[in-house]
DOVEXFI-815903 format. One record per residue: x, z, y of N, C-alpha, C in turn; residue in one letter; residue number from 1. Coordinates in Angstrom, 1 decimal. Example, Ala and Ser with C-alpha at 12.3 -4.5 7.8 and 13.67 -1.06 7.14 Angstrom:
2
<<13.2,7.8,-5.7>,<12.3,7.8,-4.5>,<13.2,7.8,-3.3>,"A",1>
<<12.8,7.1,-2.2>,<13.7,7.1,-1.1>,<12.9,7.9,0.0>,"S",2>
***
This chain:
166
<<107.0,99.4,126.1>,<106.2,100.5,126.8>,<106.4,100.6,128.0>,"V",1>
<<107.7,100.9,128.7>,<107.8,101.1,130.1>,<107.2,99.8,130.6>,"P",2>
<<107.4,98.2,130.1>,<106.6,97.7,131.1>,<105.1,97.6,131.2>,"M",3>
<<104.6,97.8,129.9>,<103.1,98.2,130.0>,<102.7,99.1,130.8>,"M",4>
<<103.2,100.1,130.9>,<103.2,101.4,132.2>,<102.8,100.9,133.2>,"K",5>
<<104.0,100.1,133.3>,<104.1,99.6,135.0>,<103.0,98.2,135.3>,"Y",6>
<<102.6,97.5,134.2>,<101.7,96.7,134.5>,<100.3,97.6,134.9>,"L",7>
<<100.1,98.7,133.9>,<99.0,99.0,134.2>,<98.8,99.9,135.4>,"N",8>
<<99.8,100.5,135.9>,<99.7,100.9,137.3>,<99.6,99.8,138.4>,"E",9>
<<100.2,98.9,138.1>,<99.9,97.6,139.1>,<98.3,97.4,139.0>,"E",10>
<<97.9,96.9,138.0>,<96.5,97.0,138.0>,<95.7,97.8,138.3>,"A",11>
<<96.0,99.1,138.3>,<94.8,100.3,139.1>,<95.0,99.9,140.5>,"I",12>
<<96.2,99.8,140.9>,<96.6,99.7,142.5>,<96.0,98.7,143.1>,"K",13>
<<95.5,97.4,142.6>,<95.0,96.3,143.1>,<93.7,96.4,143.1>,"E",14>
<<93.1,97.0,142.3>,<91.9,97.6,142.4>,<91.4,98.7,143.6>,"V",15>
<<92.4,99.8,143.5>,<92.5,100.8,144.8>,<92.4,100.2,145.9>,"Q",16>
<<93.2,99.4,146.1>,<93.9,98.7,147.5>,<92.7,97.6,147.8>,"H",17>
<<91.7,97.4,147.1>,<90.7,96.3,147.2>,<91.5,95.0,147.5>,"G",18>
<<92.2,94.7,146.5>,<93.0,93.2,146.5>,<92.2,92.5,145.6>,"L",19>
<<91.6,93.4,144.4>,<90.8,92.3,143.7>,<89.7,93.7,143.4>,"I",20>
<<88.4,92.8,142.5>,<87.2,93.9,142.5>,<87.7,94.4,140.8>,"E",21>
<<88.1,93.5,140.2>,<88.1,93.9,138.7>,<89.7,93.3,138.2>,"R",22>
<<90.3,94.5,137.6>,<91.7,93.7,137.1>,<91.6,92.7,135.8>,"P",23>
<<92.8,92.1,135.7>,<92.6,91.2,134.7>,<92.6,92.1,133.1>,"S",24>
<<92.1,91.2,132.3>,<92.0,92.1,130.9>,<93.3,92.3,130.3>,"G",25>
<<94.6,93.0,130.2>,<95.7,93.3,130.0>,<95.8,93.4,128.4>,"N",26>
<<96.8,92.7,127.6>,<96.6,92.7,126.4>,<98.5,92.9,125.6>,"M",27>
<<98.4,93.9,125.0>,<99.9,94.1,124.4>,<100.0,94.0,123.2>,"G",28>
<<100.6,93.2,122.2>,<100.6,93.0,121.0>,<102.1,93.1,120.5>,"V",29>
<<102.1,94.3,119.5>,<103.3,94.6,118.8>,<103.7,94.3,117.4>,"V",30>
<<104.5,93.8,116.8>,<104.5,93.3,115.3>,<104.6,94.8,114.8>,"S",31>
<<104.2,95.1,113.6>,<104.4,96.4,112.6>,<105.8,96.6,112.4>,"I",32>
<<107.0,95.2,112.4>,<107.7,95.5,112.1>,<109.0,95.8,113.1>,"S",33>
<<108.0,95.8,114.5>,<109.0,96.3,115.5>,<109.5,97.7,115.6>,"H",34>
<<111.1,97.6,115.9>,<111.8,98.7,115.7>,<111.3,99.9,116.5>,"P",35>
<<110.4,99.8,117.9>,<109.6,100.9,118.8>,<108.1,100.7,118.2>,"K",36>
<<107.6,100.4,117.2>,<106.1,100.6,116.8>,<105.6,101.7,117.1>,"V",37>
<<106.3,102.9,116.6>,<105.3,103.7,116.8>,<105.6,104.5,118.1>,"R",38>
<<106.5,104.2,118.9>,<106.3,104.6,120.6>,<105.1,103.6,120.8>,"E",39>
<<104.8,102.2,120.6>,<103.7,101.4,121.1>,<102.4,102.1,120.4>,"F",40>
<<102.1,102.7,119.3>,<101.4,103.2,118.7>,<100.6,104.5,119.4>,"I",41>
<<101.6,105.3,119.7>,<101.5,106.2,120.3>,<101.2,106.4,121.9>,"N",42>
<<101.4,105.3,122.4>,<101.6,105.4,123.8>,<100.4,106.2,124.7>,"V",43>
<<99.3,105.7,124.3>,<98.0,106.5,125.2>,<98.1,108.0,124.8>,"K",44>
<<98.3,108.4,123.7>,<98.1,109.8,123.4>,<99.4,110.7,123.6>,"R",45>
<<100.6,109.8,123.8>,<101.6,110.5,124.5>,<101.8,110.7,126.1>,"A",46>
<<100.8,109.9,126.7>,<101.0,109.7,128.0>,<99.5,110.5,128.6>,"N",47>
<<99.1,111.5,128.2>,<98.0,111.8,128.8>,<97.5,112.0,130.3>,"P",48>
<<98.8,111.8,131.0>,<98.4,112.0,132.6>,<97.8,110.6,133.1>,"D",49>
<<98.1,109.8,132.2>,<97.6,108.5,132.5>,<96.1,108.3,132.2>,"I",50>
<<95.3,108.8,133.3>,<93.7,108.7,133.0>,<93.0,107.5,133.4>,"R",51>
<<93.6,106.5,133.2>,<92.8,105.2,133.6>,<94.0,104.1,132.9>,"E",52>
<<93.6,103.4,131.9>,<94.4,102.3,131.3>,<93.4,101.0,131.5>,"W",53>
<<94.5,100.1,132.1>,<93.9,98.7,132.2>,<94.3,97.7,131.4>,"K",54>
<<94.7,98.3,130.1>,<95.5,97.7,128.8>,<94.9,97.9,127.6>,"F",55>
<<94.9,97.1,126.7>,<94.4,97.1,125.2>,<95.6,96.8,124.6>,"N",56>
<<95.9,97.4,123.5>,<97.1,97.2,122.5>,<96.4,97.0,121.4>,"I",57>
<<97.3,96.0,120.8>,<96.9,95.8,119.0>,<98.4,95.8,118.5>,"S",58>
<<98.6,96.0,116.9>,<99.7,95.9,116.1>,<99.2,94.7,115.2>,"V",59>
<<100.2,93.7,115.2>,<100.2,92.7,114.3>,<100.4,93.4,113.1>,"N",60>
<<99.6,93.6,112.1>,<99.6,93.7,110.8>,<100.0,92.4,110.0>,"I",61>
<<101.4,92.3,109.3>,<102.1,91.1,108.6>,<101.5,91.1,107.0>,"T",62>
<<101.7,90.0,106.9>,<101.5,90.1,105.3>,<102.4,90.7,104.4>,"D",63>
<<103.9,90.8,104.8>,<104.8,91.8,104.3>,<104.1,93.0,104.4>,"E",64>
<<104.0,93.4,105.4>,<103.5,94.9,105.6>,<102.2,95.2,104.7>,"F",65>
<<101.4,94.5,104.6>,<100.3,94.6,103.5>,<100.5,94.9,102.1>,"M",66>
<<101.5,93.8,101.7>,<102.0,94.3,100.3>,<102.9,95.2,100.2>,"T",67>
<<103.4,95.9,100.8>,<104.4,97.0,101.2>,<103.2,98.2,101.0>,"A",68>
<<102.2,98.4,101.7>,<101.1,98.9,101.9>,<100.6,99.2,100.6>,"W",69>
<<100.0,98.3,100.3>,<99.0,98.2,99.0>,<100.0,98.5,97.7>,"K",70>
<<101.0,98.1,97.7>,<101.9,98.5,96.2>,<102.8,99.8,96.4>,"S",71>
<<102.7,100.5,97.3>,<103.1,101.9,97.8>,<104.8,101.6,97.8>,"G",72>
<<105.4,100.5,98.3>,<106.3,100.4,98.2>,<107.1,100.6,99.9>,"S",73>
<<108.3,101.0,100.0>,<109.1,101.2,101.2>,<108.9,99.8,102.2>,"M",74>
<<108.7,99.9,103.6>,<108.5,98.7,104.6>,<109.8,98.8,105.3>,"F",75>
<<110.3,97.8,105.6>,<111.5,98.0,106.6>,<111.3,97.4,108.1>,"Y",76>
<<111.4,97.7,109.0>,<111.4,97.1,110.3>,<112.6,96.4,110.8>,"L",77>
<<112.6,95.6,111.4>,<113.3,94.6,111.8>,<114.6,95.1,112.2>,"Q",78>
<<115.1,96.4,112.6>,<116.2,96.9,112.7>,<116.6,97.5,111.5>,"D",79>
<<116.1,97.1,110.1>,<116.2,97.3,109.1>,<116.0,99.1,108.5>,"S",80>
<<115.3,100.3,109.4>,<115.1,101.3,109.4>,<113.5,101.1,108.4>,"T",81>
<<113.9,102.0,107.3>,<112.9,102.0,106.2>,<111.2,103.2,106.9>,"P",82>
<<110.5,102.7,106.4>,<109.3,103.4,107.0>,<108.2,103.5,105.7>,"V",83>
<<107.2,104.2,105.8>,<106.6,104.5,104.6>,<105.4,103.9,105.1>,"D",84>
<<104.6,102.9,104.9>,<103.6,102.2,105.1>,<102.4,102.9,105.4>,"P",85>
<<102.3,103.8,104.0>,<100.9,104.5,104.0>,<101.1,105.7,105.6>,"Q",86>
<<102.4,106.1,105.6>,<102.3,107.2,106.6>,<102.2,106.5,108.1>,"E",87>
<<102.7,105.3,108.0>,<102.5,104.6,109.7>,<101.0,103.6,109.7>,"L",88>
<<100.6,103.5,108.6>,<98.8,103.2,109.0>,<98.2,104.8,109.3>,"M",89>
<<98.7,105.5,108.6>,<97.7,106.7,109.0>,<98.0,106.9,110.7>,"R",90>
<<99.3,106.8,111.1>,<99.5,107.3,112.3>,<98.9,106.1,113.2>,"E",91>
<<98.9,104.9,112.8>,<97.9,103.8,113.5>,<96.5,104.3,113.6>,"L",92>
<<95.8,104.5,112.8>,<94.3,104.9,112.5>,<94.3,106.3,113.2>,"A",93>
<<95.1,107.1,113.2>,<94.8,108.8,113.8>,<94.9,108.2,115.6>,"A",94>
<<95.6,107.3,115.8>,<95.9,107.1,117.4>,<94.6,106.1,117.7>,"N",95>
<<94.2,105.5,117.1>,<92.9,104.4,117.0>,<91.7,105.3,117.1>,"A",96>
<<91.9,106.2,116.5>,<90.5,107.1,116.5>,<90.6,108.1,117.6>,"H",97>
<<91.7,108.7,118.4>,<92.1,109.5,119.1>,<91.7,108.6,120.7>,"A",98>
<<91.9,107.6,120.8>,<92.4,106.8,122.0>,<91.4,105.2,122.2>,"T",99>
<<90.8,105.0,120.9>,<90.7,103.2,120.9>,<91.4,102.3,120.7>,"G",100>
<<92.8,102.8,120.7>,<93.9,101.8,120.9>,<95.0,102.4,119.9>,"D",101>
<<95.5,101.7,119.0>,<95.8,100.4,119.0>,<94.6,99.9,118.0>,"P",102>
<<94.4,98.8,118.4>,<93.1,97.8,117.6>,<94.6,97.0,116.6>,"G",103>
<<93.8,96.2,115.4>,<95.1,95.6,114.7>,<94.9,94.2,115.0>,"V",104>
<<95.6,93.3,114.5>,<95.7,91.9,114.5>,<96.2,91.4,113.2>,"V",105>
<<96.0,90.3,112.8>,<96.5,89.5,111.5>,<97.2,88.1,111.8>,"F",106>
<<98.3,88.2,112.7>,<98.3,86.9,112.8>,<98.7,85.8,111.7>,"L",107>
<<99.4,86.6,110.8>,<99.6,85.4,109.5>,<98.6,85.2,108.8>,"D",108>
<<97.5,85.8,108.7>,<96.1,85.2,108.7>,<95.4,84.2,109.4>,"R",109>
<<95.7,84.6,110.8>,<94.9,83.7,111.8>,<95.7,82.3,112.1>,"M",110>
<<97.2,82.3,111.4>,<98.1,81.4,111.3>,<97.9,80.2,110.4>,"N",111>
<<97.4,81.1,109.3>,<97.0,80.5,107.9>,<95.8,79.4,108.2>,"T",112>
<<94.9,80.0,109.1>,<93.8,79.4,109.0>,<93.9,78.5,110.5>,"L",113>
<<94.5,78.4,110.9>,<95.0,77.4,112.5>,<94.9,76.0,112.1>,"N",114>
<<93.8,75.8,113.1>,<93.0,74.3,112.4>,<93.7,73.5,113.9>,"R",115>
<<94.7,74.1,114.3>,<95.5,73.0,115.5>,<97.0,73.5,115.4>,"V",116>
<<97.7,73.5,114.4>,<99.1,73.9,114.0>,<100.2,73.1,114.9>,"P",117>
<<99.8,71.8,115.2>,<100.5,70.9,115.7>,<100.7,71.7,117.4>,"Q",118>
<<99.9,72.2,118.1>,<100.2,72.9,119.2>,<100.9,74.1,119.1>,"I",119>
<<100.8,75.1,117.7>,<101.9,76.2,117.9>,<101.1,77.0,116.7>,"G",120>
<<101.9,78.2,116.8>,<101.3,79.5,116.0>,<100.7,80.4,117.1>,"S",121>
<<99.7,81.0,116.8>,<99.2,82.6,117.5>,<100.3,83.3,117.6>,"Y",122>
<<100.5,84.0,118.8>,<101.4,85.0,119.0>,<100.3,86.2,119.2>,"K",123>
<<99.5,86.1,119.7>,<98.6,87.2,120.4>,<97.1,86.9,120.5>,"A",124>
<<96.0,87.8,120.8>,<94.7,87.8,121.3>,<94.2,88.0,122.4>,"V",125>
<<93.3,87.8,123.1>,<92.7,88.1,124.2>,<92.1,90.0,124.2>,"V",126>
<<92.0,90.8,125.1>,<91.9,92.1,124.9>,<90.7,92.6,123.8>,"P",127>
<<89.7,91.7,123.8>,<88.7,92.2,122.7>,<88.9,91.5,121.4>,"C",128>
<<89.8,90.3,121.2>,<90.3,89.7,120.0>,<89.6,88.7,119.6>,"G",129>
<<88.4,88.3,120.6>,<87.4,86.8,120.1>,<88.2,85.7,120.6>,"E",130>
<<89.4,85.4,121.1>,<90.1,84.3,121.4>,<91.7,84.3,121.1>,"V",131>
<<92.3,83.6,120.5>,<93.1,83.5,119.8>,<94.4,82.8,120.9>,"S",132>
<<95.9,83.4,120.9>,<96.5,82.8,122.0>,<97.9,82.2,121.5>,"L",133>
<<98.3,81.2,121.7>,<99.5,80.5,121.7>,<100.7,81.3,122.6>,"F",134>
<<101.8,81.1,122.2>,<102.7,81.6,122.9>,<102.7,81.2,124.5>,"E",135>
<<102.6,81.7,125.5>,<102.6,81.7,126.8>,<101.3,81.2,127.4>,"G",136>
<<100.4,81.1,126.5>,<98.9,81.0,127.1>,<98.2,81.9,127.7>,"E",137>
<<97.4,82.1,128.3>,<96.5,83.0,129.0>,<95.3,82.7,128.9>,"V",138>
<<94.2,83.2,129.2>,<92.9,83.3,128.9>,<92.4,83.7,130.1>,"C",139>
<<91.6,82.7,130.8>,<91.2,82.8,132.0>,<89.6,82.4,131.6>,"Q",140>
<<88.8,83.8,131.9>,<87.3,84.0,131.5>,<86.8,83.4,132.9>,"F",141>
<<85.6,82.6,132.8>,<84.8,82.3,133.9>,<83.3,82.0,133.5>,"A",142>
<<82.6,82.1,134.3>,<81.3,82.0,134.0>,<80.4,80.9,135.1>,"Y",143>
<<79.9,80.1,134.4>,<79.1,79.1,135.3>,<77.5,79.3,134.9>,"L",144>
<<76.8,79.3,135.8>,<75.2,79.0,135.8>,<75.0,77.6,135.5>,"N",145>
<<75.0,77.2,134.1>,<74.9,75.9,134.0>,<73.5,75.4,134.4>,"L",146>
<<72.3,76.1,134.6>,<70.8,75.6,135.2>,<71.1,74.9,136.5>,"P",147>
<<72.2,75.7,136.9>,<72.7,75.2,138.6>,<72.7,73.8,138.7>,"R",148>
<<73.5,73.4,137.7>,<74.2,71.9,137.5>,<72.9,70.8,137.5>,"F",149>
<<71.5,71.1,137.2>,<70.6,70.4,136.4>,<70.0,69.9,137.7>,"I",150>
<<70.0,68.6,138.2>,<69.4,68.0,139.4>,<68.5,66.6,138.9>,"V",151>
<<67.4,67.0,139.3>,<66.6,66.0,138.7>,<66.7,65.5,136.9>,"N",152>
<<66.2,66.8,136.4>,<66.8,66.7,134.7>,<67.8,66.2,134.3>,"Q",153>
<<69.0,65.8,135.2>,<70.0,65.3,134.9>,<71.6,66.5,135.0>,"Q",154>
<<72.4,66.4,134.3>,<73.8,67.0,134.7>,<74.3,66.5,135.8>,"V",155>
<<74.8,67.2,137.2>,<74.8,66.8,138.1>,<76.8,66.8,137.8>,"D",156>
<<77.5,66.0,137.1>,<78.4,65.9,136.5>,<79.6,66.0,137.7>,"K",157>
<<79.4,65.6,139.0>,<80.5,65.8,139.9>,<80.3,67.2,140.4>,"E",158>
<<79.4,67.9,140.5>,<79.5,69.2,141.0>,<80.1,70.3,139.8>,"S",159>
<<79.5,69.9,138.4>,<80.0,70.5,137.4>,<81.5,70.5,137.6>,"L",160>
<<82.1,69.4,137.4>,<83.3,68.9,137.7>,<84.2,69.7,138.7>,"K",161>
<<83.6,69.6,139.9>,<84.2,70.6,141.1>,<84.3,72.0,140.7>,"H",162>
<<83.2,72.6,140.0>,<83.0,74.0,139.8>,<84.2,74.2,138.7>,"A",163>
<<84.4,73.5,137.9>,<85.1,73.7,136.7>,<86.7,73.8,137.3>,"V",164>
<<87.3,72.7,138.3>,<88.5,73.1,138.7>,<88.6,73.6,139.9>,"H",165>
<<87.7,74.3,140.5>,<87.6,75.1,141.7>,<88.8,76.4,141.4>,"A",166>
***
């Protein structure tokens, strides 16, 4: 949480100082079993003084947690702290309703469906969740106006190659 707050401040400063027009999309994902998951879930409500967030956050809901939640049994965080999964899910939902965060991701499910497991397992998603990311991977969105690369009804492959690598 302190690192996320620091990175959020830096993203805001970059825009304020004119270093960039638009900050990058920051995303934080923490496992539901992390010992500080409650601090993470509550970060935006617990810091009303931070008026602008340049960070999306999500909680990775594991298959193990879902099993405990469905059965009503106790769930244990990584540090062996017992938690009531029903209560934890209500807390997550209340914060999502109040602030728009956290979202949820299901990395176990995503990795079960991973079509390229030889590359690795998914560890996060981009801020809107539409792209899954491997460990250490970043998502650089870029936009190309493809019709501008049509010359004489053919794709100008050299210009397109230059634009993609620029």
